[in-house]
PyMOL Python script that loads the backbone (N, CA, C, O; Angstrom):
from pymol import cmd

cmd.read_pdbstr("""\
ATOM      1  N   UNK A   1     -21.713 -15.186  -3.318  1.00  0.00           N
ATOM      2  CA  UNK A   1     -22.083 -14.522  -2.096  1.00  0.00           C
ATOM      3  C   UNK A   1     -20.888 -14.290  -1.191  1.00  0.00           C
ATOM      4  O   UNK A   1     -20.380 -13.173  -1.093  1.00  0.00           O
ATOM      5  N   UNK A   2     -20.445 -15.342  -0.533  1.00  0.00           N
ATOM      6  CA  UNK A   2     -19.349 -15.210   0.440  1.00  0.00           C
ATOM      7  C   UNK A   2     -18.037 -14.834  -0.250  1.00  0.00           C
ATOM      8  O   UNK A   2     -17.279 -14.008   0.258  1.00  0.00           O
ATOM      9  N   UNK A   3     -17.776 -15.438  -1.397  1.00  0.00           N
ATOM     10  CA  UNK A   3     -16.546 -15.155  -2.158  1.00  0.00           C
ATOM     11  C   UNK A   3     -16.529 -13.702  -2.620  1.00  0.00           C
ATOM     12  O   UNK A   3     -15.488 -13.046  -2.567  1.00  0.00           O
ATOM     13  N   UNK A   4     -17.671 -13.199  -3.070  1.00  0.00           N
ATOM     14  CA  UNK A   4     -17.773 -11.811  -3.515  1.00  0.00           C
ATOM     15  C   UNK A   4     -17.493 -10.856  -2.360  1.00  0.00           C
ATOM     16  O   UNK A   4     -16.794  -9.858  -2.535  1.00  0.00           O
ATOM     17  N   UNK A   5     -18.035 -11.157  -1.181  1.00  0.00           N
ATOM     18  CA  UNK A   5     -17.805 -10.321   0.002  1.00  0.00           C
ATOM     19  C   UNK A   5     -16.334 -10.300   0.393  1.00  0.00           C
ATOM     20  O   UNK A   5     -15.802  -9.260   0.782  1.00  0.00           O
ATOM     21  N   UNK A   6     -15.681 -11.453   0.289  1.00  0.00           N
ATOM     22  CA  UNK A   6     -14.259 -11.547   0.606  1.00  0.00           C
ATOM     23  C   UNK A   6     -13.435 -10.723  -0.388  1.00  0.00           C
ATOM     24  O   UNK A   6     -12.502 -10.025   0.009  1.00  0.00           O
ATOM     25  N   UNK A   7     -13.773 -10.800  -1.665  1.00  0.00           N
ATOM     26  CA  UNK A   7     -13.070 -10.023  -2.684  1.00  0.00           C
ATOM     27  C   UNK A   7     -13.276  -8.529  -2.462  1.00  0.00           C
ATOM     28  O   UNK A   7     -12.351  -7.738  -2.650  1.00  0.00           O
ATOM     29  N   UNK A   8     -14.470  -8.146  -2.069  1.00  0.00           N
ATOM     30  CA  UNK A   8     -14.764  -6.737  -1.795  1.00  0.00           C
ATOM     31  C   UNK A   8     -13.917  -6.233  -0.631  1.00  0.00           C
ATOM     32  O   UNK A   8     -13.378  -5.128  -0.687  1.00  0.00           O
ATOM     33  N   UNK A   9     -13.798  -7.034   0.417  1.00  0.00           N
ATOM     34  CA  UNK A   9     -12.977  -6.648   1.571  1.00  0.00           C
ATOM     35  C   UNK A   9     -11.502  -6.524   1.197  1.00  0.00           C
ATOM     36  O   UNK A   9     -10.823  -5.600   1.645  1.00  0.00           O
ATOM     37  N   UNK A  10     -11.009  -7.441   0.387  1.00  0.00           N
ATOM     38  CA  UNK A  10      -9.611  -7.384  -0.053  1.00  0.00           C
ATOM     39  C   UNK A  10      -9.374  -6.128  -0.878  1.00  0.00           C
ATOM     40  O   UNK A  10      -8.385  -5.425  -0.670  1.00  0.00           O
ATOM     41  N   UNK A  11     -10.277  -5.842  -1.814  1.00  0.00           N
ATOM     42  CA  UNK A  11     -10.127  -4.641  -2.637  1.00  0.00           C
ATOM     43  C   UNK A  11     -10.176  -3.374  -1.792  1.00  0.00           C
ATOM     44  O   UNK A  11      -9.419  -2.436  -2.040  1.00  0.00           O
ATOM     45  N   UNK A  12     -11.061  -3.337  -0.793  1.00  0.00           N
ATOM     46  CA  UNK A  12     -11.150  -2.174   0.096  1.00  0.00           C
ATOM     47  C   UNK A  12      -9.842  -1.997   0.866  1.00  0.00           C
ATOM     48  O   UNK A  12      -9.354  -0.877   1.014  1.00  0.00           O
ATOM     49  N   UNK A  13      -9.279  -3.095   1.352  1.00  0.00           N
ATOM     50  CA  UNK A  13      -8.018  -3.022   2.092  1.00  0.00           C
ATOM     51  C   UNK A  13      -6.877  -2.542   1.205  1.00  0.00           C
ATOM     52  O   UNK A  13      -6.054  -1.734   1.636  1.00  0.00           O
ATOM     53  N   UNK A  14      -6.822  -3.032  -0.028  1.00  0.00           N
ATOM     54  CA  UNK A  14      -5.758  -2.608  -0.942  1.00  0.00           C
ATOM     55  C   UNK A  14      -5.927  -1.147  -1.357  1.00  0.00           C
ATOM     56  O   UNK A  14      -4.939  -0.433  -1.530  1.00  0.00           O
ATOM     57  N   UNK A  15      -7.160  -0.705  -1.516  1.00  0.00           N
ATOM     58  CA  UNK A  15      -7.417   0.700  -1.833  1.00  0.00           C
ATOM     59  C   UNK A  15      -6.969   1.585  -0.682  1.00  0.00           C
ATOM     60  O   UNK A  15      -6.343   2.623  -0.900  1.00  0.00           O
ATOM     61  N   UNK A  16      -7.287   1.181   0.540  1.00  0.00           N
ATOM     62  CA  UNK A  16      -6.871   1.943   1.723  1.00  0.00           C
ATOM     63  C   UNK A  16      -5.356   1.954   1.843  1.00  0.00           C
ATOM     64  O   UNK A  16      -4.773   2.989   2.167  1.00  0.00           O
ATOM     65  N   UNK A  17      -4.704   0.817   1.586  1.00  0.00           N
ATOM     66  CA  UNK A  17      -3.247   0.761   1.613  1.00  0.00           C
ATOM     67  C   UNK A  17      -2.663   1.741   0.593  1.00  0.00           C
ATOM     68  O   UNK A  17      -1.697   2.444   0.890  1.00  0.00           O
ATOM     69  N   UNK A  18      -3.239   1.787  -0.588  1.00  0.00           N
ATOM     70  CA  UNK A  18      -2.785   2.726  -1.608  1.00  0.00           C
ATOM     71  C   UNK A  18      -2.913   4.172  -1.154  1.00  0.00           C
ATOM     72  O   UNK A  18      -2.021   4.986  -1.393  1.00  0.00           O
ATOM     73  N   UNK A  19      -4.040   4.493  -0.491  1.00  0.00           N
ATOM     74  CA  UNK A  19      -4.228   5.860   0.023  1.00  0.00           C
ATOM     75  C   UNK A  19      -3.206   6.200   1.099  1.00  0.00           C
ATOM     76  O   UNK A  19      -2.666   7.306   1.117  1.00  0.00           O
ATOM     77  N   UNK A  20      -2.941   5.257   1.993  1.00  0.00           N
ATOM     78  CA  UNK A  20      -1.957   5.481   3.063  1.00  0.00           C
ATOM     79  C   UNK A  20      -0.577   5.713   2.458  1.00  0.00           C
ATOM     80  O   UNK A  20       0.133   6.633   2.865  1.00  0.00           O
ATOM     81  N   UNK A  21      -0.197   4.889   1.496  1.00  0.00           N
ATOM     82  CA  UNK A  21       1.104   5.045   0.845  1.00  0.00           C
ATOM     83  C   UNK A  21       1.181   6.396   0.138  1.00  0.00           C
ATOM     84  O   UNK A  21       2.216   7.060   0.188  1.00  0.00           O
ATOM     85  N   UNK A  22       0.095   6.809  -0.522  1.00  0.00           N
ATOM     86  CA  UNK A  22       0.065   8.107  -1.200  1.00  0.00           C
ATOM     87  C   UNK A  22       0.234   9.240  -0.192  1.00  0.00           C
ATOM     88  O   UNK A  22       0.983  10.185  -0.437  1.00  0.00           O
ATOM     89  N   UNK A  23      -0.459   9.146   0.937  1.00  0.00           N
ATOM     90  CA  UNK A  23      -0.340  10.182   1.969  1.00  0.00           C
ATOM     91  C   UNK A  23       1.076  10.243   2.517  1.00  0.00           C
ATOM     92  O   UNK A  23       1.637  11.328   2.671  1.00  0.00           O
ATOM     93  N   UNK A  24       1.655   9.094   2.811  1.00  0.00           N
ATOM     94  CA  UNK A  24       3.007   9.064   3.371  1.00  0.00           C
ATOM     95  C   UNK A  24       4.051   9.511   2.352  1.00  0.00           C
ATOM     96  O   UNK A  24       5.005  10.202   2.708  1.00  0.00           O
ATOM     97  N   UNK A  25       3.881   9.126   1.097  1.00  0.00           N
ATOM     98  CA  UNK A  25       4.860   9.513   0.078  1.00  0.00           C
ATOM     99  C   UNK A  25       4.795  11.007  -0.209  1.00  0.00           C
ATOM    100  O   UNK A  25       5.754  11.588  -0.717  1.00  0.00           O
ATOM    101  N   UNK A  26       3.666  11.627   0.114  1.00  0.00           N
ATOM    102  CA  UNK A  26       3.527  13.068  -0.055  1.00  0.00           C
ATOM    103  C   UNK A  26       4.035  13.850   1.138  1.00  0.00           C
ATOM    104  O   UNK A  26       3.942  15.078   1.160  1.00  0.00           O
ATOM    105  N   UNK A  27       4.573  13.157   2.128  1.00  0.00           N
ATOM    106  CA  UNK A  27       5.145  13.816   3.293  1.00  0.00           C
ATOM    107  C   UNK A  27       4.168  14.029   4.440  1.00  0.00           C
ATOM    108  O   UNK A  27       4.543  14.606   5.460  1.00  0.00           O
ATOM    109  N   UNK A  28       2.928  13.580   4.300  1.00  0.00           N
ATOM    110  CA  UNK A  28       1.942  13.730   5.369  1.00  0.00           C
ATOM    111  C   UNK A  28       2.332  12.828   6.537  1.00  0.00           C
ATOM    112  O   UNK A  28       2.669  11.662   6.335  1.00  0.00           O
ATOM    113  N   UNK A  29       2.289  13.355   7.741  1.00  0.00           N
ATOM    114  CA  UNK A  29       2.667  12.548   8.907  1.00  0.00           C
ATOM    115  C   UNK A  29       1.542  12.435   9.929  1.00  0.00           C
ATOM    116  O   UNK A  29       1.638  11.632  10.857  1.00  0.00           O
ATOM    117  N   UNK A  30       0.488  13.215   9.780  1.00  0.00           N
ATOM    118  CA  UNK A  30      -0.639  13.097  10.706  1.00  0.00           C
ATOM    119  C   UNK A  30      -1.925  12.972   9.912  1.00  0.00           C
ATOM    120  O   UNK A  30      -2.004  13.397   8.760  1.00  0.00           O
ATOM    121  N   UNK A  31      -2.930  12.383  10.543  1.00  0.00           N
ATOM    122  CA  UNK A  31      -4.208  12.193   9.875  1.00  0.00           C
ATOM    123  C   UNK A  31      -4.220  11.066   8.871  1.00  0.00           C
ATOM    124  O   UNK A  31      -5.070  11.039   7.981  1.00  0.00           O
ATOM    125  N   UNK A  32      -3.291  10.134   8.996  1.00  0.00           N
ATOM    126  CA  UNK A  32      -3.220   8.990   8.090  1.00  0.00           C
ATOM    127  C   UNK A  32      -4.369   8.026   8.431  1.00  0.00           C
ATOM    128  O   UNK A  32      -4.644   7.775   9.604  1.00  0.00           O
ATOM    129  N   UNK A  33      -5.029   7.493   7.409  1.00  0.00           N
ATOM    130  CA  UNK A  33      -6.240   6.675   7.597  1.00  0.00           C
ATOM    131  C   UNK A  33      -5.934   5.190   7.844  1.00  0.00           C
ATOM    132  O   UNK A  33      -6.492   4.328   7.165  1.00  0.00           O
ATOM    133  N   UNK A  34      -5.055   4.884   8.806  1.00  0.00           N
ATOM    134  CA  UNK A  34      -4.700   3.492   9.098  1.00  0.00           C
ATOM    135  C   UNK A  34      -5.896   2.659   9.555  1.00  0.00           C
ATOM    136  O   UNK A  34      -5.951   1.461   9.276  1.00  0.00           O
ATOM    137  N   UNK A  35      -6.841   3.264  10.245  1.00  0.00           N
ATOM    138  CA  UNK A  35      -7.936   2.514  10.860  1.00  0.00           C
ATOM    139  C   UNK A  35      -9.040   2.113   9.892  1.00  0.00           C
ATOM    140  O   UNK A  35     -10.003   1.461  10.296  1.00  0.00           O
ATOM    141  N   UNK A  36      -8.919   2.486   8.634  1.00  0.00           N
ATOM    142  CA  UNK A  36      -9.974   2.187   7.678  1.00  0.00           C
ATOM    143  C   UNK A  36      -9.958   0.743   7.169  1.00  0.00           C
ATOM    144  O   UNK A  36     -10.903   0.314   6.508  1.00  0.00           O
ATOM    145  N   UNK A  37      -8.907  -0.002   7.467  1.00  0.00           N
ATOM    146  CA  UNK A  37      -8.890  -1.417   7.091  1.00  0.00           C
ATOM    147  C   UNK A  37      -8.003  -2.192   8.062  1.00  0.00           C
ATOM    148  O   UNK A  37      -7.105  -1.639   8.696  1.00  0.00           O
ATOM    149  N   UNK A  38      -8.282  -3.476   8.155  1.00  0.00           N
ATOM    150  CA  UNK A  38      -7.467  -4.347   9.009  1.00  0.00           C
ATOM    151  C   UNK A  38      -6.031  -4.417   8.497  1.00  0.00           C
ATOM    152  O   UNK A  38      -5.085  -4.451   9.284  1.00  0.00           O
ATOM    153  N   UNK A  39      -5.876  -4.437   7.178  1.00  0.00           N
ATOM    154  CA  UNK A  39      -4.544  -4.534   6.579  1.00  0.00           C
ATOM    155  C   UNK A  39      -3.674  -3.353   6.986  1.00  0.00           C
ATOM    156  O   UNK A  39      -2.542  -3.545   7.428  1.00  0.00           O
ATOM    157  N   UNK A  40      -4.184  -2.140   6.843  1.00  0.00           N
ATOM    158  CA  UNK A  40      -3.370  -0.971   7.186  1.00  0.00           C
ATOM    159  C   UNK A  40      -3.163  -0.861   8.689  1.00  0.00           C
ATOM    160  O   UNK A  40      -2.137  -0.351   9.137  1.00  0.00           O
ATOM    161  N   UNK A  41      -4.130  -1.335   9.475  1.00  0.00           N
ATOM    162  CA  UNK A  41      -3.921  -1.360  10.925  1.00  0.00           C
ATOM    163  C   UNK A  41      -2.780  -2.305  11.280  1.00  0.00           C
ATOM    164  O   UNK A  41      -1.946  -1.987  12.128  1.00  0.00           O
ATOM    165  N   UNK A  42      -2.742  -3.464  10.633  1.00  0.00           N
ATOM    166  CA  UNK A  42      -1.675  -4.432  10.895  1.00  0.00           C
ATOM    167  C   UNK A  42      -0.311  -3.921  10.433  1.00  0.00           C
ATOM    168  O   UNK A  42       0.706  -4.191  11.072  1.00  0.00           O
ATOM    169  N   UNK A  43      -0.292  -3.187   9.328  1.00  0.00           N
ATOM    170  CA  UNK A  43       0.969  -2.706   8.754  1.00  0.00           C
ATOM    171  C   UNK A  43       1.381  -1.331   9.267  1.00  0.00           C
ATOM    172  O   UNK A  43       2.425  -0.817   8.866  1.00  0.00           O
ATOM    173  N   UNK A  44       0.589  -0.729  10.137  1.00  0.00           N
ATOM    174  CA  UNK A  44       0.845   0.644  10.578  1.00  0.00           C
ATOM    175  C   UNK A  44       2.262   0.853  11.079  1.00  0.00           C
ATOM    176  O   UNK A  44       2.917   1.813  10.674  1.00  0.00           O
ATOM    177  N   UNK A  45       2.748  -0.007  11.939  1.00  0.00           N
ATOM    178  CA  UNK A  45       4.101   0.152  12.474  1.00  0.00           C
ATOM    179  C   UNK A  45       5.169  -0.067  11.410  1.00  0.00           C
ATOM    180  O   UNK A  45       6.258   0.502  11.491  1.00  0.00           O
ATOM    181  N   UNK A  46       4.858  -0.893  10.410  1.00  0.00           N
ATOM    182  CA  UNK A  46       5.830  -1.164   9.349  1.00  0.00           C
ATOM    183  C   UNK A  46       5.920  -0.036   8.335  1.00  0.00           C
ATOM    184  O   UNK A  46       7.014   0.328   7.904  1.00  0.00           O
ATOM    185  N   UNK A  47       4.774   0.521   7.950  1.00  0.00           N
ATOM    186  CA  UNK A  47       4.802   1.542   6.898  1.00  0.00           C
ATOM    187  C   UNK A  47       4.797   2.965   7.431  1.00  0.00           C
ATOM    188  O   UNK A  47       5.096   3.903   6.693  1.00  0.00           O
ATOM    189  N   UNK A  48       4.466   3.134   8.685  1.00  0.00           N
ATOM    190  CA  UNK A  48       4.425   4.491   9.216  1.00  0.00           C
ATOM    191  C   UNK A  48       5.151   4.638  10.521  1.00  0.00           C
ATOM    192  O   UNK A  48       5.020   5.655  11.203  1.00  0.00           O
ATOM    193  N   UNK A  49       5.912   3.634  10.875  1.00  0.00           N
ATOM    194  CA  UNK A  49       6.573   3.654  12.170  1.00  0.00           C
ATOM    195  C   UNK A  49       8.072   3.637  12.064  1.00  0.00           C
ATOM    196  O   UNK A  49       8.658   4.062  11.069  1.00  0.00           O
ATOM    197  N   UNK A  50       8.671   3.139  13.108  1.00  0.00           N
ATOM    198  CA  UNK A  50      10.118   3.122  13.240  1.00  0.00           C
ATOM    199  C   UNK A  50      10.665   1.793  12.710  1.00  0.00           C
ATOM    200  O   UNK A  50      11.085   0.931  13.481  1.00  0.00           O
ATOM    201  N   UNK A  51      10.651   1.644  11.390  1.00  0.00           N
ATOM    202  CA  UNK A  51      11.155   0.405  10.801  1.00  0.00           C
ATOM    203  C   UNK A  51      11.564   0.646   9.355  1.00  0.00           C
ATOM    204  O   UNK A  51      11.183   1.641   8.738  1.00  0.00           O
ATOM    205  N   UNK A  52      12.344  -0.280   8.834  1.00  0.00           N
ATOM    206  CA  UNK A  52      12.680  -0.270   7.416  1.00  0.00           C
ATOM    207  C   UNK A  52      11.802  -1.323   6.764  1.00  0.00           C
ATOM    208  O   UNK A  52      11.778  -2.475   7.198  1.00  0.00           O
ATOM    209  N   UNK A  53      11.089  -0.933   5.731  1.00  0.00           N
ATOM    210  CA  UNK A  53      10.138  -1.827   5.075  1.00  0.00           C
ATOM    211  C   UNK A  53      10.474  -1.933   3.599  1.00  0.00           C
ATOM    212  O   UNK A  53      10.812  -0.937   2.959  1.00  0.00           O
ATOM    213  N   UNK A  54      10.381  -3.128   3.066  1.00  0.00           N
ATOM    214  CA  UNK A  54      10.630  -3.370   1.648  1.00  0.00           C
ATOM    215  C   UNK A  54       9.326  -3.780   0.974  1.00  0.00           C
ATOM    216  O   UNK A  54       8.521  -4.503   1.560  1.00  0.00           O
ATOM    217  N   UNK A  55       9.120  -3.324  -0.244  1.00  0.00           N
ATOM    218  CA  UNK A  55       7.969  -3.712  -1.043  1.00  0.00           C
ATOM    219  C   UNK A  55       8.495  -4.428  -2.279  1.00  0.00           C
ATOM    220  O   UNK A  55       9.388  -3.934  -2.967  1.00  0.00           O
ATOM    221  N   UNK A  56       7.935  -5.583  -2.545  1.00  0.00           N
ATOM    222  CA  UNK A  56       8.301  -6.332  -3.741  1.00  0.00           C
ATOM    223  C   UNK A  56       7.108  -6.260  -4.691  1.00  0.00           C
ATOM    224  O   UNK A  56       6.014  -6.721  -4.365  1.00  0.00           O
ATOM    225  N   UNK A  57       7.327  -5.686  -5.854  1.00  0.00           N
ATOM    226  CA  UNK A  57       6.270  -5.563  -6.853  1.00  0.00           C
ATOM    227  C   UNK A  57       6.508  -6.594  -7.948  1.00  0.00           C
ATOM    228  O   UNK A  57       7.600  -6.662  -8.512  1.00  0.00           O
ATOM    229  N   UNK A  58       5.503  -7.386  -8.247  1.00  0.00           N
ATOM    230  CA  UNK A  58       5.636  -8.381  -9.309  1.00  0.00           C
ATOM    231  C   UNK A  58       4.793  -7.956 -10.505  1.00  0.00           C
ATOM    232  O   UNK A  58       3.652  -7.519 -10.360  1.00  0.00           O
ATOM    233  N   UNK A  59       5.370  -8.091 -11.668  1.00  0.00           N
ATOM    234  CA  UNK A  59       4.728  -7.671 -12.910  1.00  0.00           C
ATOM    235  C   UNK A  59       4.559  -8.859 -13.834  1.00  0.00           C
ATOM    236  O   UNK A  59       5.283  -9.850 -13.743  1.00  0.00           O
ATOM    237  N   UNK A  60       3.598  -8.741 -14.717  1.00  0.00           N
ATOM    238  CA  UNK A  60       3.384  -9.785 -15.717  1.00  0.00           C
ATOM    239  C   UNK A  60       3.896  -9.307 -17.067  1.00  0.00           C
ATOM    240  O   UNK A  60       3.683  -8.151 -17.433  1.00  0.00           O
ATOM    241  N   UNK A  61       4.566 -10.176 -17.811  1.00  0.00           N
ATOM    242  CA  UNK A  61       5.013  -9.788 -19.148  1.00  0.00           C
ATOM    243  C   UNK A  61       3.882  -9.861 -20.185  1.00  0.00           C
ATOM    244  O   UNK A  61       4.068  -9.459 -21.334  1.00  0.00           O
ATOM    245  N   UNK A  62       2.715 -10.370 -19.782  1.00  0.00           N
ATOM    246  CA  UNK A  62       1.604 -10.543 -20.720  1.00  0.00           C
ATOM    247  C   UNK A  62       1.043  -9.193 -21.163  1.00  0.00           C
ATOM    248  O   UNK A  62       0.869  -8.286 -20.349  1.00  0.00           O
ATOM    249  N   UNK A  63       0.773  -9.074 -22.409  1.00  0.00           N
ATOM    250  CA  UNK A  63       0.210  -7.842 -22.980  1.00  0.00           C
ATOM    251  C   UNK A  63      -1.126  -7.505 -22.315  1.00  0.00           C
ATOM    252  O   UNK A  63      -1.437  -6.333 -22.104  1.00  0.00           O
ATOM    253  N   UNK A  64      -1.910  -8.523 -21.988  1.00  0.00           N
ATOM    254  CA  UNK A  64      -3.221  -8.311 -21.374  1.00  0.00           C
ATOM    255  C   UNK A  64      -3.110  -7.685 -19.982  1.00  0.00           C
ATOM    256  O   UNK A  64      -4.068  -7.089 -19.489  1.00  0.00           O
ATOM    257  N   UNK A  65      -1.954  -7.819 -19.357  1.00  0.00           N
ATOM    258  CA  UNK A  65      -1.762  -7.317 -17.997  1.00  0.00           C
ATOM    259  C   UNK A  65      -1.005  -5.992 -17.963  1.00  0.00           C
ATOM    260  O   UNK A  65      -0.565  -5.558 -16.898  1.00  0.00           O
ATOM    261  N   UNK A  66      -0.853  -5.354 -19.106  1.00  0.00           N
ATOM    262  CA  UNK A  66      -0.052  -4.126 -19.181  1.00  0.00           C
ATOM    263  C   UNK A  66      -0.594  -3.035 -18.266  1.00  0.00           C
ATOM    264  O   UNK A  66       0.178  -2.378 -17.567  1.00  0.00           O
ATOM    265  N   UNK A  67      -1.900  -2.834 -18.259  1.00  0.00           N
ATOM    266  CA  UNK A  67      -2.490  -1.778 -17.423  1.00  0.00           C
ATOM    267  C   UNK A  67      -2.279  -2.075 -15.934  1.00  0.00           C
ATOM    268  O   UNK A  67      -1.912  -1.188 -15.163  1.00  0.00           O
ATOM    269  N   UNK A  68      -2.513  -3.316 -15.544  1.00  0.00           N
ATOM    270  CA  UNK A  68      -2.318  -3.693 -14.149  1.00  0.00           C
ATOM    271  C   UNK A  68      -0.846  -3.573 -13.746  1.00  0.00           C
ATOM    272  O   UNK A  68      -0.544  -3.143 -12.633  1.00  0.00           O
ATOM    273  N   UNK A  69       0.060  -3.945 -14.631  1.00  0.00           N
ATOM    274  CA  UNK A  69       1.493  -3.814 -14.354  1.00  0.00           C
ATOM    275  C   UNK A  69       1.888  -2.353 -14.195  1.00  0.00           C
ATOM    276  O   UNK A  69       2.715  -2.021 -13.345  1.00  0.00           O
ATOM    277  N   UNK A  70       1.303  -1.474 -15.011  1.00  0.00           N
ATOM    278  CA  UNK A  70       1.582  -0.043 -14.889  1.00  0.00           C
ATOM    279  C   UNK A  70       1.123   0.479 -13.533  1.00  0.00           C
ATOM    280  O   UNK A  70       1.849   1.233 -12.885  1.00  0.00           O
ATOM    281  N   UNK A  71      -0.074   0.086 -13.096  1.00  0.00           N
ATOM    282  CA  UNK A  71      -0.566   0.500 -11.780  1.00  0.00           C
ATOM    283  C   UNK A  71       0.364  -0.001 -10.678  1.00  0.00           C
ATOM    284  O   UNK A  71       0.613   0.699  -9.697  1.00  0.00           O
ATOM    285  N   UNK A  72       0.874  -1.221 -10.850  1.00  0.00           N
ATOM    286  CA  UNK A  72       1.782  -1.795  -9.859  1.00  0.00           C
ATOM    287  C   UNK A  72       3.081  -0.996  -9.788  1.00  0.00           C
ATOM    288  O   UNK A  72       3.584  -0.732  -8.696  1.00  0.00           O
ATOM    289  N   UNK A  73       3.625  -0.613 -10.932  1.00  0.00           N
ATOM    290  CA  UNK A  73       4.856   0.183 -10.965  1.00  0.00           C
ATOM    291  C   UNK A  73       4.628   1.543 -10.302  1.00  0.00           C
ATOM    292  O   UNK A  73       5.477   2.017  -9.548  1.00  0.00           O
ATOM    293  N   UNK A  74       3.501   2.158 -10.579  1.00  0.00           N
ATOM    294  CA  UNK A  74       3.188   3.458  -9.968  1.00  0.00           C
ATOM    295  C   UNK A  74       3.053   3.338  -8.454  1.00  0.00           C
ATOM    296  O   UNK A  74       3.531   4.200  -7.717  1.00  0.00           O
ATOM    297  N   UNK A  75       2.392   2.253  -7.980  1.00  0.00           N
ATOM    298  CA  UNK A  75       2.272   2.025  -6.543  1.00  0.00           C
ATOM    299  C   UNK A  75       3.655   1.827  -5.913  1.00  0.00           C
ATOM    300  O   UNK A  75       3.958   2.403  -4.868  1.00  0.00           O
ATOM    301  N   UNK A  76       4.482   1.014  -6.558  1.00  0.00           N
ATOM    302  CA  UNK A  76       5.826   0.752  -6.032  1.00  0.00           C
ATOM    303  C   UNK A  76       6.645   2.042  -5.981  1.00  0.00           C
ATOM    304  O   UNK A  76       7.422   2.240  -5.047  1.00  0.00           O
ATOM    305  N   UNK A  77       6.482   2.908  -6.957  1.00  0.00           N
ATOM    306  CA  UNK A  77       7.191   4.180  -6.955  1.00  0.00           C
ATOM    307  C   UNK A  77       6.733   5.053  -5.786  1.00  0.00           C
ATOM    308  O   UNK A  77       7.556   5.676  -5.116  1.00  0.00           O
ATOM    309  N   UNK A  78       5.418   5.098  -5.543  1.00  0.00           N
ATOM    310  CA  UNK A  78       4.923   5.864  -4.381  1.00  0.00           C
ATOM    311  C   UNK A  78       5.460   5.276  -3.080  1.00  0.00           C
ATOM    312  O   UNK A  78       5.859   6.011  -2.177  1.00  0.00           O
ATOM    313  N   UNK A  79       5.466   3.948  -2.989  1.00  0.00           N
ATOM    314  CA  UNK A  79       5.973   3.297  -1.777  1.00  0.00           C
ATOM    315  C   UNK A  79       7.456   3.603  -1.578  1.00  0.00           C
ATOM    316  O   UNK A  79       7.911   3.774  -0.447  1.00  0.00           O
ATOM    317  N   UNK A  80       8.200   3.671  -2.665  1.00  0.00           N
ATOM    318  CA  UNK A  80       9.635   3.976  -2.595  1.00  0.00           C
ATOM    319  C   UNK A  80       9.873   5.375  -2.030  1.00  0.00           C
ATOM    320  O   UNK A  80      10.895   5.626  -1.390  1.00  0.00           O
ATOM    321  N   UNK A  81       8.942   6.269  -2.264  1.00  0.00           N
ATOM    322  CA  UNK A  81       9.089   7.664  -1.824  1.00  0.00           C
ATOM    323  C   UNK A  81       8.756   7.878  -0.348  1.00  0.00           C
ATOM    324  O   UNK A  81       8.983   8.966   0.181  1.00  0.00           O
ATOM    325  N   UNK A  82       8.226   6.865   0.316  1.00  0.00           N
ATOM    326  CA  UNK A  82       7.923   6.993   1.752  1.00  0.00           C
ATOM    327  C   UNK A  82       9.231   7.015   2.511  1.00  0.00           C
ATOM    328  O   UNK A  82      10.042   6.098   2.382  1.00  0.00           O
ATOM    329  N   UNK A  83       9.441   8.040   3.292  1.00  0.00           N
ATOM    330  CA  UNK A  83      10.654   8.178   4.079  1.00  0.00           C
ATOM    331  C   UNK A  83      10.322   8.011   5.549  1.00  0.00           C
ATOM    332  O   UNK A  83       9.390   8.631   6.062  1.00  0.00           O
ATOM    333  N   UNK A  84      11.083   7.176   6.217  1.00  0.00           N
ATOM    334  CA  UNK A  84      10.913   6.942   7.646  1.00  0.00           C
ATOM    335  C   UNK A  84      12.182   7.331   8.381  1.00  0.00           C
ATOM    336  O   UNK A  84      13.281   7.278   7.830  1.00  0.00           O
ATOM    337  N   UNK A  85      12.015   7.716   9.611  1.00  0.00           N
ATOM    338  CA  UNK A  85      13.159   7.961  10.480  1.00  0.00           C
ATOM    339  C   UNK A  85      13.337   6.719  11.335  1.00  0.00           C
ATOM    340  O   UNK A  85      12.630   6.525  12.324  1.00  0.00           O
ATOM    341  N   UNK A  86      14.278   5.890  10.950  1.00  0.00           N
ATOM    342  CA  UNK A  86      14.525   4.638  11.655  1.00  0.00           C
ATOM    343  C   UNK A  86      15.597   4.862  12.710  1.00  0.00           C
ATOM    344  O   UNK A  86      16.683   5.365  12.421  1.00  0.00           O
ATOM    345  N   UNK A  87      15.270   4.479  13.932  1.00  0.00           N
ATOM    346  CA  UNK A  87      16.215   4.635  15.044  1.00  0.00           C
ATOM    347  C   UNK A  87      16.620   3.250  15.515  1.00  0.00           C
ATOM    348  O   UNK A  87      15.773   2.379  15.713  1.00  0.00           O
ATOM    349  N   UNK A  88      17.911   3.054  15.691  1.00  0.00           N
ATOM    350  CA  UNK A  88      18.431   1.751  16.120  1.00  0.00           C
ATOM    351  C   UNK A  88      18.178   1.534  17.582  1.00  0.00           C
ATOM    352  O   UNK A  88      18.545   0.491  18.124  1.00  0.00           O
TER     353      UNK A  88
END
""", "prot")
cmd.dss("prot")
cmd.show_as("cartoon", "prot")
cmd.util.cbc("prot")
cmd.orient("prot")
C-alpha cells in the first residue's frame, strides 16, 4: 500500500525529470513542465537556471541490467545536451 504509493511518486518524478531534460536538450526555453513534480520544482534553478549542473550516471555491468543501462546512457546524453547561460 504505502510502499507502492511511494514508488509510484518516485517514478512519476523521474518521468517528469526525463521530460524536462528532453525539452531543455531540444532547445525549448519556455513552457517547461517543472511544476509537475516536487523533484523538478526543487531542481528548476539547477537544470533550467543560471548554474552549472553535473549529472553522474551509474551503470551496471550485469547482463540483466543492459536495457536499464542503455536508458541511463540515453538520459545522460540528453542531459549533456542541455545548454545554460551561466553568468558569474
